[in-house]
N, C-alpha and C positions, 0 to 999 in steps of 0.2 A: 504494500500500500504506500502511496506517496506520503512523504512526511517533510514538511517545510518548517523549520524552526531555527531559533538562534543557536549559535555554537555552544554556549553555556549559559547557565542562569546568571543574570547580572549580579555582580558582587557589590556588597556594601563597601563604602569607603572604610578602609581599615581592616577589611576581611580578606582572608586568603580565598583564592578561587576554589570552588568545591566541584570537583570533576564528577560527572555521572559515569557510572560503570555499566549501566544497563543499556542495551541496544533496544530501542523502542520502535524500530522501523516497522515491525509486523504486529505491534500491539495497538489496541484501540481502547480509549478511555471514554466511558459514559458516566457522567456525574448527574445523579438523579435526586431531585428535591422538589417539594411542593412550591417552593419559593423561587423557582426559576422563572424570570420575567413576570413575577407575581409577588408584589410587595405585601407581605403579611407580618413579618417580624424581623428579628436580627439575622436570621439565616440568609435572608435576601442580601443583606450587606456583606456577609461573608462571601457568598458566591459571586456577587457583582464585583467586589474589589479584588478577588483572587483570580478572576477570569483571565486578565492580561498575562499574568505570570504562567498560568497553566497552559494558555494558548501558545506561549513562547516555547514551552517544553514539548508539547504534543503536536503542535501545528494543526494540520488538516485531519488528524486522527483524534480530535477532542470534540465531544458532543455533550451538550447539556440537555437533560430530559426533564420536562415539567408539564403542568396542566395547561390546556388551551383556555385562555380567557380573552374574549373578543376585545373588551375595553383596553386591556393591557397590550394586546398585540398591536392594536391600532397606533399606539404611541411609542412602543418600545421595540418592536420586531419588524424586520424587513423580510417578508416571505419570498423565498426563492426556491429553485429546483435543487434537489440534493446533488452535490458535486461528487460524492462517493458512490460508485456503482453498486456496491453491495447494499448500502443503506437505501439507495433509490429503489432497488428491487424489494427490499424489506418493507418499505413504506407502501409501495404499490400493492404488495401482497396483502398487507393488513387492511388497506383501504378497500380492496376488492372483497374482503371478508366481512365487511360491515363496520369497520372502524373509521375514525376520522383523525388522521395523523398529519400534522403540518411540519414543514421544515423552513428554517430561515436563519437570519443572523440577528443576534441580540445587539441592539444599538447602544452598546456600552464600550468602555475602553477594552481593547483586545478583540472586539467584534466576534465573539465565539459563535459557533453553530449551535442552534437549538432545535430539538425535536419536541414539539408540543402535541399532547394527546388530549383529545376532547373526551373527558370521562362521561359527560352527560349523554353523549351520542350512543354510548354502549350501556346505558342504564338498564336496558332490557335484559342484560345478562347477569344482573346483580344477584338475583335469587339463586341462579345456577352456580355462580361462583362462590356464593356464601356456603352452599351445600358442599361444594368441592373443598372449601377451606376447612369445614368441620370434619369431613371425612379424612382428609390428609393430615391436618395439623391439630384437630380437636380444638379449634378456636371458633367460638360462636359470636356473631355480631348482631346486636338487637336492631330492629327495623327503625327505631326512632332516632338513632345516633347518625345524623346526616354526615358529620365529619368522618366517622368511621366507615360509613358506606362509600364515601369518596375515596378513602384510603384503600378499600377493597378493590374498587374499580381501577384505581391508579396502579395498585400493586399487580393485578393480573395483566393489565395492558403493558406494564413495564416488563414483566417476565416474558410476555408474548413477544415484545419487541426484541429483547435480547436473544431469546430462543430462535426467532425467525432470522435475525442477523447471523447467528452462528450457522444456521442451516443454509443460508444463501452464500456463504463463503466457499470458495473453491478449495482452499486448503484449511486445515484445522487452525482456527484463529486463536489469538491470545487476547481475550476480552477482559477488560478490567472495569468493574462497575462499582462506583462509590455512592452509597446511599446515605442521605442525611435525614435523621429523625424518624419517628415511628410512622409518620404519614407516608413515607416512601419505603419503610422497612419491610412491608409485606412482599414487595417484589423480590427482595433479597431472600426471604424465607422460601418463596416459590422456586427461585433459581436453584437453591440447594436441594429442595425436595425433588425437583425434576432432574437433578444432576446435570445441569447445563455446564458447559466448559467455560465458566466465568469466574474469575478471581473477584472476590468481594471485599469491600470495606464498609463498615457501618460506623457513622459518627453520631453520637448523641450530644446535642448542645445543651440539654437540660432534661433530666428524667421526668417523665410524666408524674409519677407518684411523688417525687420530691417537691415539685411545684405545688401540687395539691396539698401536701402535708404542711408546707410552710405557710400557705394561704390560710390554713386552719389554726394558726398561732400555736403550734406545738413546739416543744423543745426538740428541734429536729436533729441537730448535729451531735448532741450529747446522747441521743437515743437511737442512733442509726442501726446499731447491731441488734436492737431489741424489737424492731417493728415486725409484726406479722404482715408481710407484704401482700399476701393474697387477701387477707381480711381487710386491710386498709384500702386496697384497690376496690374490693367489692363494696365496702361501705360508701365509697365515693362514686360508685356506678361507672368506674373506668376499667373494670377488670379485663374486658376484651381488648381495650387499647393497651393496657399493661402487658397482656399476653403477646400481642404483636411486637411490642418494643423489646420484651425480654427474649422472644424467639429470634428476633433479628440480631440481638447482641450475641447470642450463643451460636447462631448458624454462620456468622461471618468469619472469613479467614483472618481479618484484622479488625479489631474493635478499638476505636479511638474516641476520645472526648476532648473537650476544649480547655480543661484546666485540671490542676492537681486536686482541687477541692471537689470538682465534679467526678473525678476518677474515684475518690473515696466513696462518694455517694453511689456511683454506679456499681461499685463492688458489693455494697450492702443491699441495694434495692434490686439490681438486675442480676446479681449473683455471678458476675464475671468481672475480673480485673481488666481494665483497658490495656491493650498492648502498647499504646503510645498516646501521649498527650500532644495534641495539635492546636496550639494557641491561635486565637483569631487575630488577624492582622488588618492593616489598612493600606490603602494606596496613598502613601505619605506624600507623593508628588502632588496630589490634588490639593493638599492643604499647605504645601511648602510655600513659604513667602520669604525665605532667606532672612536677610536683616530687616525686611519690611514688616515682619510680624509685630514688632513693637509699634510701628506707625499705624498698622491696621487695628491694633488694640485701642489706640488713642482715638481713631476715627469712629469705631463702633461704640466705644464708651461715650463719646459725645452724643451719639444718637440715642443711647439709652438715657442719658442725662436729660435730653429734651423730653422724652416720655415722662420721666420722673417729675420734671418741672410742672407738666400738665396734670399729672395724677395727684400731686400734693399741692395744687394751687390753693392759696389762702392759708396753708399750713407749712409753707416752705421755710421753716425756721432753722434749717440745718445747712451746713456748708457743703455744696456738691463736690468741691475740690477735696474734701476730706470724707467722701462717701465711698463705701466699698459695696460692690455688687456681688452677692452670692446667688447661686441658683441650684435647683435640682430639677431634673427632667427625665421623662420616660413614661412607661405605662403606669396607669393609676392603680398601683398596688400599694396601698397605704403602709402596710407593715413590711412586705417583701422588699420594697424599694427604699425603706428607711425614712419615709416622710415623718413617721411618728417620732423617731428619735431626733431627727433634725429640728422639728418644732420645739421639742422639749429643750434641746440645747440652745435654741435661739432665745427662749424665755430666760434661761440662765445667763446667756451672754448679755442680754438686755440689762439684767441686774448688775453684772460685773462692770459694764461700761458706765452705768449710771453712778455706782458707788465710787468708781475711780475717776469720775468727772472727765471721762474721755471726750475728746472733740470729734471722734470718729462716729459716723452713722453708718449702719449696715442696712441695705435694702435687699431682702431675700425674696427671690422669685421662685414660684412653684409652677413649672411648665408641665402640666399633666392633663391630658384630655379627659373631660367628663361630660355628662349630659347637661346641656344648656339650651336656652331658647333664643338668646340674643346677647348683644353687648349690654353692659350696665349703662343706663342713661347718664348717671353721674360721672362715670369714667369717660364717656364720649364728650360730655360737657367740659371736662377738665382739659382735654386736648383742644377743644374749640376755643376756650378761654386763653390757653397758651398761645395759640395762633393769632388771636385778636391782639394780645399784648405785643407779640412780635411785629405785627403789621403797624400798630400804633407807634412803637419805638422807631421803626424804619421811616415812617412818615415824618415824625419830628426830627429825626436825624437828617433827612434830606433838606428840610427847611432850614435847620441850623447850619448845615454845611454850605448851603447856597448863600446865606447871609454872611457867614464867615469868609467865604471866597470873595464876595463883593467888597467886604471891608478891607481885606488884604490887597485887593487890586488898587484901591485908592491910597494905599500907604498908611492906613490907620490900624491901630490895635483895636480889636472889637470890644465893645462894651457888653460884657456878658449879660448884664441885667436887662439889656434891650434885645438880646438875640431871640428870645422866645416871647411871643405875645400872649394875650389872655386866651385866645382860642387854643393855643398849644397846651396851656395849663389846664384848660377845661377838658380837652381831649384826654390828657394823661390822668386827671382825676377820675373821669368816667371809667377809664380802663382800670384804675386801682379799685374803684368801688365794685367793678364786675368780678374781682377776685375774692370778694367776701363770701365766706361759706359758713354755715351754721352747723355743719355736721363734719364728722371725721372723714378723712379720705377713705374710700372703700378698700376693703381687703381683697375682694374678688372683682375682677374686671367684667364678669358676665353674670347674667341672671341664671342661677342654678335651678334645675328642675327638682332636685331633692335637697334643697337648702338645709332643712332641719336635720337631715340624717347624713349629710356629707361628712366623711371622716376628717378632712382637713379643716373645714369650717367649724366642726364640733370641737376639735382640739384647740383651735384658735380661741374659741369662746371660753374654753376651760383655762387656758394659760393667760388670757387677757391681753394678747397682742393686737390692739385695735388701731394701730398707727397714731397713737396720741402724741401730743407735742413733747411730752416728757420722755417718751420711748426713744432709745437710741437704736433700736432694731425695728424696722418697718417690714411688713409682709405684703406681697402682691401675689395673689393666686390667679394665674392665667390658664383657665381650663380648656385650652385647645392648642394645637401645634402652631408654631410661629410661621408666618408667611409674609413675604415682601409686599403682598397685595392687601394686607390687613389695614383698615382705617385707624386702628388703635396703636399698634406697635409694628409698623411696616418694616420688619427685618426677617431675613431668613435665619434659620437656626444657627448656621455657621457664623454669620455676622454677629448674632447675639452672643454666642459663646466667646468669640474674640473680644467683645466689649466688656465681659465680666472679669472679676478678679479671682474668683474661686468657685469651682464646681464642687458640690457636696453630694456624695452618693453613698450614704451609710447603709447599704443594702444588707438585708439578712439572707436573701436568696438571690444570687447573681452568678450563674455559671461562668460568665466571662465579664461583660461590662464594657460595651462600646462607648458609653457616654464619657467615662473618665479617660478612655483611650483617645477619643477625639479631642478632649481638652488638652491632653499631653502633646499631640502633634501640632496643636495650634499655640502651644506655649502658655497654656493657662493651668496653674496649679489646681489640684483636685484632692478631695478626700475620698478614699475607698476603704474597703474592709478586708480583713483576712478570711472572710467567707465568700469573697468574690474572686473569680479567676484572675482578673486584672490585678487585684491587690496581691494575691499570692505570687503572681508572675513577677511583679515589681520587687517584692520582698526577696525573691530568689536571686534577682539580678542586680540589686542596688544595695550597697553597704549601709547607706543612710538615706532612705527614700525621702524623708522630710526635707533634707537639704536640697533635693531636686524638685521640691514642690509636690511630692506624692505622699500625702498623709495617710497612713494605714491605721485604721481604727480596729481595735481588737473586739470582735463580737463573738468570738468562739470560746474564749477562756474567761470572759468576764460577764458579770450580770448586766442587765439592761441599764441599771442605774450607774454602774461603773463605766460602761461604754459611753453613756450620755455625758458623764463627767469628763471622760477623755476627749470626746468630740468638742465639748465646750472649751476645754483647754486649747485644742487645736485652733478653734475659731478665735479665741481671745488672743492667743499668741500671734496669729496672722494679723489681727487688727492693730497690734502694737508695732508691726514692721513699718519702717520708713518707706517712702516712695522709692528710694534708690535700692533698698533691700528687695522690694517686690520686683523691680526691674531685673536685678541680678538673678533672682529666683526664676523669673520667667525665661531668662536666657538658658538656665540650667534645665528647666523643664522641657523646652523645645529641643534641646540636644538629645533627649531620650527618644526622639522620633524614629531613629534607625532601628531601635529595638522592636518597634511595632510595625515595621514595614514588611509587606509580604515578600520582599526580596530576601529577607532573613527568615521570617516565620514560615514561608512557603517550603522551606527545606524539610520541615517535619512532615508535611504532606507528601513530599517526594519520597521520604523514607518509608512512609506507610504504604505507598503504592508499590515500591520495590519489594517490600516485605510480602505484600499480598500476591504479587506475581510469582515470587519464589516459592510461596506456600502452595499455590494452585497449580503451577507448572514447573515442578522441580527438574524435569528433563530439559527444559528450555532456559530457565533462569536459575542462577545460583547466587544466593545472598550470603557470602562467606562471613563468618565471625571476624571481627576486628578487635584488637586490643584497645580498650579505651585509654585515653591519656590519663596521667596521674591525677589531674584535676579536671573536672568537666564543667562546661558552661563558662560563665564569666560573671563578674560583678563590678559594677561601677564603684570606684572608691569614694570615700568621703571627700568632697571638694577641699582643696588646700586652704581656701579662704575661710572655711567654717572652723570655729574653735573645736578642739578635740572632745570637749564634754558636751553631750547633747543639751544639758541644762543651760549651757552658755551660748548655744547657737542662736538664741533669740533673746532680746532684751526685755526685762520686766517693765520697763518704762517706755511709753510711746514717744518720749522726747529724744532728741539726739543726745548722744553722750560721747565721751572720749573713746570708749571701747568700740562704739559703732564706727567712728572715724577710722580707728586702727584696722577694723575688719575691712572697710572699704579700700584702705590703702593696700592691704594684702591681696586684694582681688585683681587678677589679671585674666580678662575674658578669653583672649586668644590662647593663653597658656593652658587654662582649664579645659577649653574646648578640645585642644590637641590631646591632652591627657585622656579625656573621655573617649575620643575616637580610638586611641591606642588600646583602650580597655575592652573594645568589642572583639570578641573571639568567635571564630566559626564553631557552630555545634557539630560534633562529629556525627557521622551517619550511624544509624541504629540498626545493625543487622540482627537477624535471629541467631541466637547462640546454639539452639537446637530446636527441633520441632516442638511447638507448644510452649516454648520458654519466652519469658518477657525480656525486652531490652533493658539495658541499664538505665537508671534514672538520670535525668539531666539536672537534678536539683542541686548538685554540689556546687560549691563556690570556688572561685579561683583566687579571690582577693583575701579571704579570711583564713586560708590554710586548713579548712576542714577536710577530713578524709573523704575519699570517694565512697559512696554507699555501695553495699553489696547488692547483687541482683535480687529482685523480689521473687517470691515463689511463683510457680507456674499457675496458669489460669485453669479453672475447672473445665472438665470435658463437656462437650455439647451433649444434649439428650441423645439417647441411644437410637431414637427413631430418625435422627438427622445424621447425614454423613459428616464425619469430622473434617475440620479444615485441611488436614493433611492427607486425606484419602486419595485414592487413585483416580482423580478427575481426569488425568491425562489418558488413562486407559479408556475413558468414555469417548474422548476425542479421537483415539486411535482406532 
């Protein structure tokens, strides 16, 4: 098969080249997910941002498989004729048999090929396929679960596509299929059940049961080993979904997950230890602004300040130059996303700022979509009043400037008392009177449909943060996603993030966490937790994360009150930083971007694919063991300009001090940047040491001298009714 690709995967600055040992000329990769050209959740971002790197590796032999949705196809996909002869015959055969399969290019960076399957067109086969699923795998799907019904249709059609593709090949093919999440997992189970010559990878981005348990406010991580998983799944009426997810995890050749914390979760809930952790990355080039990111921060901050001026009109008794913008964003999961602990910490921060007579004011934004019926009238009025004041000021300025110009032309110094007439003063007084307001600035920018029971508003009423003049912490709840076309806050999410000072994401359940990752690549410090994949990843790679603007909150080994106290401490310390200290910290934060780039993190996916091919086709591919280096991974060191004691790395006073000036003198931006680049080391490839064994962990440190960990124990065997990953699949193709 033709394969056009780059010579090697692009290397990060400071990284050695990582040569590929596998010959992929005769291999084909199908990546299957419900989120292909279909924005539903975070998996869409994973696939979309990773597509360019995967296309470079696999070229014309890379195909994404997803559901056909007409509204998405119109805006995201260019439908074309298949360029691959085998795939063309496969699609024609399926369409002739009563399916609707489309082929095209996804209009994103990398322009990958997509195969889109219309699951609704084959709904007539649902009952027959459900019966087959019960007979072959003993998994029953209830009629009322529409999402699970879609998963059944998508799974059978995916397995049909892969089986037909294998049948249409003239020579025994080396097909690799990568399935994401349970919605696509049934196709993997069917491939193994039918003994198709397909190497399989299954990636779980978050376990079904884990998400449901955490949403129920249970002590999840301290009781992982004690849950009766069958009972818990049954009580939540997701047993059939759980069975599909667990079957996919056990049937696959290579099982991966996105973080170490989710790997622990998967081991206990899905009863199989992941073979590999494949962290989620970003296309850093999209966010890259080089030295301009500080200017972009200032520009976006000015736009947020304009919104704040309007929102707090009549009560703008705080200095915007000493105002910090914090925010939390994401799905409206009050406890899972940490909005509860953030609000409690804000109440405590408000007290600390008041008793310390701080001049700093914090405006905390909650960007979480909820059910509303329209914008709040008072909020819209605030922006109208602000615009009116702006127009009045400009009108007076033009008249003043004209009179000043005429006075200077005749060689006279202007008489300031005569520059403005009574009409001007009348206009300005009327503008001032229009800013009078007899109520507090609103907390919520919209009219909520369930105002009395809304979790955020209920908590705000309890803690008493009503944007009073005495409060040093103001709260703005914006219950919809940001858009540049909004009449209220006309900013895209990326622009808004760049204008803020700190992103706060104290999540209790967060398998990865794209929001703090996006903050990092844009040079904005953030708060994460040791229960999020992002937080664990940063703790693993950075000796002192807080020095680089990554504050890791301990929510695993502390009580809620202790975690809230720690978060309050983080926020209060951040408020005490000087402007120069915040600029230095943003520079350090932005330099972590390379860690999150797919050019680096994509190598873990490459290792997973090579491992799967070697397991499924041992006669064709050999993934030989390699001796790991004495230390694995890498860690960014503590910056030289930060004092050796963490307690001294921030000042207890918000005012400038001699110590602060000494720290600034020790800071050399170029020197620190060069040291950080040198501390990036390539991750070694992760071969199988023997059939069924796990690869070595990548969690060891380079900078702290900790010993390399020993290999973990082997994974449990798949169910006896399913062929094991190392069986004679090649005999099937021969």
